[in-house]
N, C-alpha and C positions, 0 to 999 in steps of 0.2 A: 458591267457598271452596277454600283451598289445603289439599291433603291432606298427611298425614304423609310419604307416599312422595315427593311433590313437594318437600317441605322437605328431605328427605334427599338427593334428587337434586341440588337446588340447592347444598347444602353440599358435595357431592362435586365438582361442576363448579367451584365457587369455589376449592376446594383445587387442583384440577388445572390451573387457569388460571395458576398460579404456576410451572408447569414446561413444558419442551418435551416433546413437540410439541403438547401440549394447548392451549397459549396461542396456537397458530397455526391451530387447527382451526376450521372453519365452525360456526356456532351449531347447525345441524341435526345435525351429526356429534357435537358435544359433548353435545347433548341425548340423542341415541341412546345414547351411552356412559353418561351419568349415570343414565339410567333402568334400566340393566342391571347396575350395579355393586352388589356386596354387600360390606360391611365385616366382616372376620373378624379374630379375635384369635389370636396364636400366642405361647405362653409362652416365656420364655427357655430356650434349649436344645432346643426342639422342632423337628422336621423339617417343613418346609413343602412341599418337593418333592424327589424323588430319582429316579434311574433305575428303581428297583424299582417305582415307582408307575405305570410305563408312560407312554403318551402323555398329556401334560398335559391336564387337563380345564378348567383355568383359566389366564388371563393375570393376573399379579399386579402391582399398583402399590403401592409402600410408602407408607403414610400417616403412620406414626410408628414409630420404632425403627430397628434395624439388622439387616441380613441378611447372612450370610456365604455366598458361593458358592465351593465347592471342587470341584476335578476329581475325578471318581469313576473308579476303575480306572486303566488305563494312560494316561499323559499323551499327548495328541494335539496336534499342532502347531496345530490350528485352535481349541483351547480354552485358556482361562486356567487357571493353576494355582490361585490363590486370589484372591478380591476381596471387598471390603465394599461393600454397597449401602446407600444412604441414602434418606430421604424424597424422593419424586418419581421414583425410579428404578424400572425395570420388569424383569420376567423371566418366562418364558424366551423371549426373542424368537425365537432360531433354532429351538428345538425345536418350539414351537407353530406357527411358520410352515411348517415342513417336515413336520409331522404325525408326529413321532418322539418317542421318550423323551428326556428331558433327559440330558445327559452330566455334569451338575453336581448336587451335593447342595446344597440351600438350607436353611440352619438359622438360626433366630432367635437373634441374639447377645444380645438383651435382649427384654423384653416388647414385642411388635411388632404393629401393626395394618396389614393389607393390604387394599386393594380387590381384589376378584376379578371378572374378566370371563369368562363362559363361552367356551370355545374357538370355538364356532360364531359367537358375537357378535364375537369378535376378528377372524375371517376376514371377516365382513360389514363391520366397521369399516374394515378394510384396503381393501375394495372401494369404500365410499362416501366415504372421506376420503383425498384425495391426500396431505395433510400427514402423516397417520399412516402411510401406505404408504411414503413417502419415509423417514420416521423409522426404520421397521423394516428397510428394505433398505439404507439408507445412514446408519447411525447416527452415526458420528463426523463424516462430511461435513456432515450436516444440522445438528448442534450447532455445528460450526465456522463455518458460514455465519451462524448467528444471533449467535454471539459477534463475528464480524467486523462485523456490522451494529451491534452495541452499541459496539464500538470506534470505528466510523466516526462514530457520533453523538457520542460523547465527544470524539473528536479534532477533529471538524468545529467543534464549539463552541469548543474550545481554540484551534484554528488561527484561527478567525474573531476571537477575542479578541486574538490576537497579531498579526493582520494588518489591523487597521483604522487608517486615518489619523486617526480621531477620538480615538485614545488620548491621554490627557494626558501631557505630557512628564515629569511627576513619576513616572509609572508606568514609564517607560523607564530611570530611574536605578536601577541595581542595586548600586552601591558608594559608599562614602564619597568625597567629592571629594578630589582630590590637587592641592595648590597650594603656591606659595611666596610669600614676601613680596617686595616690589620691590627690596630691597637684597640679595637672595640672589645670590651669585656665579653667573655663568652656568654654569661647570663643574659646580657642585653640582646645579643644575637639570637639566642634560643627563644627569648620572649617574642622577638620579631617574627621568627619562623612560625611560632604558635599562633600569633595574631593574624598573620597573612595566610596561614594554612599552606605553606610551601614546604617541599621535601628537601630543599637544600638551601644553603646560604652562600652567596658569592662574595668574595673578599676582593675589593678593588682599591687602587691607589687614588691619589687626588685627581688624576687625569681620567678617571673612570676606566682605567686599563686593568683587567682582571689579573690578580696575582695568586689566587687560591680559591678553594671550594671546600665546604663541609657539608656532607650529606647525612641523612638520618641513619644510614647504615654505618657511618663512622662513629656514631655516638656511643654505642655499646663498648667497642674495644678501646676507644681513645678517651672517653669521658666518664662513662658510668663505672666500668670495672676498675680503672685506675684511681677512681674518686678524684678526678681532676678538679682543681679549685676554679669555680665558675667566675671568680673575679679576675682571673688572669686573661690576657688578650687571646682572641680567637686565632691569631697567627701561629700560636704554639701547637694547635691541634689540626690546623687546616691541611689539605693536600695542596702542596705547591705545584706550580706549573700545570694547571688544569688543562684539559683537552679543549681546544678552541677551534672553531671553524668560522669562515667568513659568512656574512649574511647572504652572499650570492651563491654559496654552496647549496646543493640540493638535499632533499630529505634522504635520497639514496646515499649520498656521501656521508650523511650523519649516521645512517644505519650501519654502513660499512665500518665507520670509525668506532662505533659502540661495540660492534661484534669483534673487531680486531683487538681492542684494548680492554674489553670486558668492563665497560663503564655504562652507567645508566643516564648520565647527564652530560650535555655538551654546552659550552658557553658560545654564544653567537656574538660576533663583533663586527663593527663597521669597517670602512676602508682605513680609518685612523686607528684601528685596533681598540676602539672604545666599546664597552659593554652595551649590547642592545637587548640581551635577554638570555633565557635558558631554554633549551629544547630537551625534553625527556624522552625516555624510551616509550612512555605512554603516549606522548604526542605523535610519535611515528606510527604507533599501533592504530591510532584513530584515523590515520590516512588510508588505511587498508579497509577493505570491505569487512564489516563486522557482521557475523552471522548469529542467528538465534541460538544455535548449538554452542558456539563459543561463549556467548554471554551467560547462558545457563550454566555452563561448566565453570566459568569464573565465579558465578554467584554461589554455586553449591560447594566450591572448593575454598571460598573465602574464609579466612581465619580471623579477620578483624574488620572494623568499620571502615578503615582506609581503603581496603580492597573493594568493599561494597560501594563506597563513594565513586570509585572509578567505574564500577559496573553500571551505576546509575547514569553516568555520563555516556556510557556505551549504548544504553537503551535509547537515549535521545538521538544518537548518531544512527542507530539501526532504523529508527522511524524515518529519517531522511532517505535512507537507502530503499526502504519499502515503498515510499511514495514514488521514488524514481523508477521502481519496478512496476508501477501501476496498481499497487495493492489498494483495495477499496477501504472506506472508512470503517466499516464494521469489522473486517479482518484486522485492520491496523489497530483499532482501539482494543481488540481482543489480544493482539500481540503485546501491546503496552501493558495491559492489565495482567496478562499471564507472567510477564517478566517482573512487573512490580510485585505480584503475588509471591514469586519465588524469592525476590529480594527481602520482602517482609518476613517470610518464613525463616530465611537464613538468619535475619536479625533476631527473631524470636528464639531460634535454637541456640545462638551464641549467648543470648541473655539468660536462657534457662540454665546454662552451665554456671552462672553466677548467682542464681537464686534458688532457694530450696522451696520447691512447690510439690514435694512428695505428698501423695494422698489427696491432691486437689485435681479434679477433672475440670478442664475449662476449654472453651472455644474462643479463639480470637476472631472477631466479626468485623467485616468492612461494611460501611454504610455509604449512601450517596452514589456518586459516579463509579467508585470502585466496586461497590456492591452490585452495580448494574453491568459490570464489565465494560464500562464506557469511559475509562480514564483517558484524558488527553495529556499533553505534555506539561500542562500547568495545573497542578492540583495540590490541595493541602490534605491533611489527615482527617478522616472521618472513621473512627473505629471504636469498638467496645468489647466487652467480655461477657460471655454467658458461662456461669460456673456451677459446679456441684461440689460442695465441700466434702461429701461422702462422710468419712469418719472424723474429719477435722472439725474444730470449732468454727462456726460460720464467720464470726467477726474476725477471728485470727486469720482464716483463709483469705478473707477479703483484704486485710491489711497487707499480707504477703503478695497478693496479686497486684495491688495498687503500686507497690514498690517496684515490682517487676515491670508493670505497664509503663511507669514513668521512664524507666531506662529504655524501653523499646521505643516509646514516643520520641525520646531525645535522639536516639540513633537514627530513626527515620528522618528526623529534621536534619541531621548531619548529612544524610544521603539525598537531600533535595526535596523532601516532602515536608513543607513548613508546618509548624504546630498550628492547629486549628484556632483561629481567633475566637470562635464561638465555644471553645473548649469541648468540642465533640470528639473526645479521645478516651481511650480505655483507662487512662490515669485519673479520670474524673470519677469520683465515687458514685455519682448518679448513673454512670454507664458501665459499671462493673456489678452485674446483678445475676441472681439465679434465674432459671427459666421461669419459675413461678412469679418472680418479681417483674420480669419483662412482660409477662402476660398481664399482670395487674396494671402496669404502666400503659401498655397498648390499649387495654380495655378502658382505662380512664379517658384516654384521648378519643376513643370511639364513642363513648357514652356522652361526653361533654366536648363537642367539637368547636371550642373557641378558637380564635385566630392563632394562638400559640400552639394549640394542639394540632391544628391543620398544618402548621409549619413543621412541627415535629414529625408528623406523619409523612410529609414529603421527603424527609431525610431518612428516618429510621425504618420506614417500611420497605426500603430498598436495601436488604441486607443479605449477606452470604458469609459462610465460614471460610477463613483463609488458613487457619491452623486449628487442629483439634478435631473433636467428634462432630461430624456434619449431621448426625442423626438428631442431635438436640435442636439444631436450627431448623431442620425439616419439620420436626414436631411443632416448633413455634410458628413456622410458616402456615401449616395447616390450621392451627388454632386461630391465627390472625385472619386468614381468608374466611373461615367460617363465621368469625365474630363480625367482620366487616360486611359480609354479604347479608347478614341478618339485620343490619341497621341501615335502612334506606335513608334516614335523616342524615347520617354521617356521610354517606356517599354523595348525597345531594349537596351538602355543604362543601365537600371536596370538589365537586363539579363546579360549583359557584366560584370557589377560590381559583380553580384552574382557568376560568374565563376572565379573570381580572386583567391579564396581560394579553393583548391582541397582536397579531402579526403586524409589523411596521410597513404596511402597504398604504401608499397615498392615493388620494382620489385624483389629484392633478399630477404631482410628481410620482415617480416610480416608488420611492421609499419615504417613510417618515423617519427622520434621523434625530439623534439627540443634539444637545446644544453644541457639542464638539464636531458635529457633522458625521458622526459614526453610528453604527448599529451594533448593539451588544448581541452577538450570536448565541450566547448562553441564555441570557435573560429573556430576550425577545425571539429566540429561535428554537434551540434544542429543548429548552424547558417546556415549551408548549406541547411538544410531542411526548416528553417524559411524563408530564402531569396527567395527560389524558390516558396514556397507556397504563399508568398505575391504577387509575380508577377502573378501567376495563378489566385489568387483571384481578382486582379485589372482588368485583362483582361476579366475575366468571370463574373464580377460584383457580386462576392460572398460577402455578408455583414458581415460574421463572421470574428472576429479578431484572432481566434484560429488557430494555424498551422495545427493541425489534421483536423479540420472541413474545413479549406481552401483546404487541399489536397483532402479530401473526396468529397466535393461538386464540386470543380473545376475539379477534375479528372473524376468524373461521367459525368459532362457536356461535357468534351472533349473526352469521350469514352475510357478512360484508363481501362484496364482489372482489375476486382475486386481483383484478387489474387496479381497482381502487386502492386496495391495501398496498400493492406493489408501489404505486405512485407516492403514497404517503411515506413509505419506508425509504424510498429513494430520496425524497425531499429531506428527511431526517439525516440520511447518510451524507448528503451534499453539505449541509450545514456543519456537520461534524468534520468533514474534510476541510472546509474553509477554516474552521477553528484550529485544526492541527497544522495546516499550512502556515497560518499567521503566527502561531506560537513557536513553531520550529524555526522559522526564518528570522523573526523579529524580536522575540522576547525570551526572558529567562523564566524559571518557575515563579508563579505567583506575581508576575509583573502587573501593574495597574490596568493596562489596556490589552491584556493578553487574549481576551475573547471578543475584541472589537474589530470591525472592518469598516473601511471607508468605501461606500458603494461606488462613488465616482472614480475610484482608483482601480476598480475591477475591470477586466476586459468585457466586451459586449456579451460574449457567451456566458461568462460567469454571472453577469448581472441578470440575464434572462433566466438562468436556472435558479438563482437565489430568489427571484421574484416568484417563480413557479413553486419553489419549495415553501415559501411563505403562504402561497395559495393553498397548498396541501395542508399546512397547519391550520388554516382557516376552515377548510372542509372538515378536518378532524374535530375542531372546536364546535363547528355547527352541528355535527352529529351528536356531540355531548350535550349541546344546548337543547336539541330536540328531544333527546332521551329523557332529560330531567325537566323539560318545559321551563327553562330559565330565560 
């Protein structure tokens, strides 16, 4: 016969299984926990735990309601200022583990129910449950690993769906078909191809039934060399009886058809034989698993911008595959940056063949997120040039470099990296400078740190060479670190600027959202870590431009505890991962909301980790605030 105690224990464990780490614990440990929990009620406004109560006698797990944790007494670097805890969250992990009084006041924000576990049973649970021990000692890292597993499951399924050769051709058609009638003048058809950026033109009759096709590869033998009159109808140069497959045919059928007949485009029709769209050889390629090696090979072997445009799309597809394989945010952004670097270098090499830069030594430099190896899937251009005219006339060398840079910027735009709205591009004369000119510019910002100078520093101080002599950038970096370290007023102003945006954590609600109900993960998340890491690097003379490496190296130099550093870095990684996930699934390059997330649409685990990540950002800002007494 089941006793009342067993029923209550069962209800407790059923609730706990919805949350980490209890959903990972072994049945014996979960049973041990369930048998020892007591459910207590705390009225709105009542104190649950405070430093004055001494060493905590119980470990609390919120069952219903909200609890506010606020720092008691003087603010310490290792504690949070204020945070709101929700159902499934626990406290006080640090105090009860260390056998000391809590440094926080815990107050019920509304009528709240908490499970209480006696302190001695908490320590025993730590001993018998490895999962609970990991949770208590590596809180955010443990949550992040679970979230990554959830992401991996979600993206694996999505990647599998997108990468199967059994996909119906109808599912590959994303846009309305573009076609012309047989009597359309060839010039008009070619203009449409150029405007729509398509590789072929379909010719269809009045009933939308395809009667012919003209591809880019047809233009040279049929139009250019014979000097065909562009005012004549396209029907005179089209391929009649094009290869057609039903929308219900599979990608495998299309691949077989293309291989058998040596064609690169197939027309897809519905049950009435009306045109639905076109499937290309490239479309079928993107269904297969795209690897780093293949993309690098396609970039390095590209002979034109069209080939690099396709490679840019492949980079986006690779990011999806890597998420599906459980790759972390740091590795993922490095992969993206490495491939984008290779693509940029290839564009530079192709453009060098068209420009005479003999006698001019130069380095193509990336700023901002690319300079930090932290590019996500939605990013514009931030680049410049450091040059040495050598024996050439300085003004003449700059003129030639600017013409070259303009073509590189244009090609990058064609490959999915939009022109910078703020004109932070190498084609801007103000960003094509000799090393001495860059030093004077950086020096002026450091000596007179007005708001514009601080904004410039936040962009241009994160730089690295993508093409050319890296030594010149290394020398500039050493000069910059030395100049910044010696100007405490500049660093203090940068610190003040970095504290103007605070983590969007609410006192009552979990998050403070913008008017559209969203959180900007770039402005209110990643930026907080990036800005503090930059200041740490400048004052510690860390040469890396990567946010993570700056935190690690500068933190170690300043004696920050390793576990504290790890938690901060994991928080940054999770925010980057959320940005990548949102951009890849929902947006195109430079879309208006590509860095935003709606917190209410996140699952419970991701909400908890995002909240913890913002707390880590707050701890990082608090350390900066104490360092500069702001």
